[in-house]
N, C-alpha and C positions, 0 to 999 in steps of 0.2 A: 361494454367495450373494457379491458381491461387498466386499473390506473397504476402506471410506474411509480414506485418509491421516489420518494429526491434523495434520499441515500444512492441508492443505483444508478442514480441518472447524472450524479455527484464525479463517482467513480468512473464511470463511462463516461461521462464529458466533461472532467478537468480541465479549467481553465490554465492550470499550471504544470501538468505532466501529460504526457501521452503513453498511457500504459500498455501495454502488452494485454491483449484480450485474456482475458480468465486467470492472471498472474495470482492472484489470492487463491484461487484452487491450486494453484501447483504443492505438492508432498514434497519438494526441498528447499527447507527454511532459506538457507545460501541461495536460492535460484530467486527466491523471492524479493532478498535482500539488493543482488547484484541487479536485478530488471529496476528494481525503484533508484537503485544509484544514477543508474545509465538515464533513466527517465531525467531522473532529477536533474543532471550534468548538460543535459542536451534541450534542454524546455530555455526555450527564448523566451518564454512567458511569464513563470515563476517569478514570487515576487521577493521570496527571502532566500535562504544561501540553500544550495544542492541539499545539506546533510536535514535541514530544518523541514522541507517540503517534502520530502521523502518520509521521515518519520510521522511527519503527519498525516502524510495520504494512509501508512499503515495504520495509526492510532484510528484514524475517520473510520476506518476499514471495521476494527475492531471492535470503537464505540457502537457503529450503528449495526454490526450485524449480532452485536450481546446477546441475548438467550439463545438467539438461531444458530448461533456456533457450537459444536460437539466440543468437548475436552479436548480432544486431540485435537482441531483444530485449532484450538484456542491456545494450545502449547506449541504449536505448529508457529502460527503469526508472531506468539511471544519470544519466539527463537529467533525468529526472523527480526525484529528488533534487536536482539541480543548481535547477532550476523550485521545488521546494518551501522549499530554502533563500533563494530570491532573496524569493520570497514574505513570509516571514518576516525579510527583511532579516538574515541571520545569512550 
């Protein structure tokens, strides 16, 4: 029986955001940021403001993936953070 990592479970079953399946695998940082924004703004379960919820989920994913992220993937996700800040004028 394969064990599921708790971090994968959190990403899949977040209580705060309904994420688009495999959104973090997208090759476009703008697509990732827009999807996180849409999820955060439509969520009725989040406890923080939309920007904070979206950024927290993205940061959580980056931190949990850690050394398993390729340099290209990490760069793409960091670009998604910048785009998310731009979308929220931060």
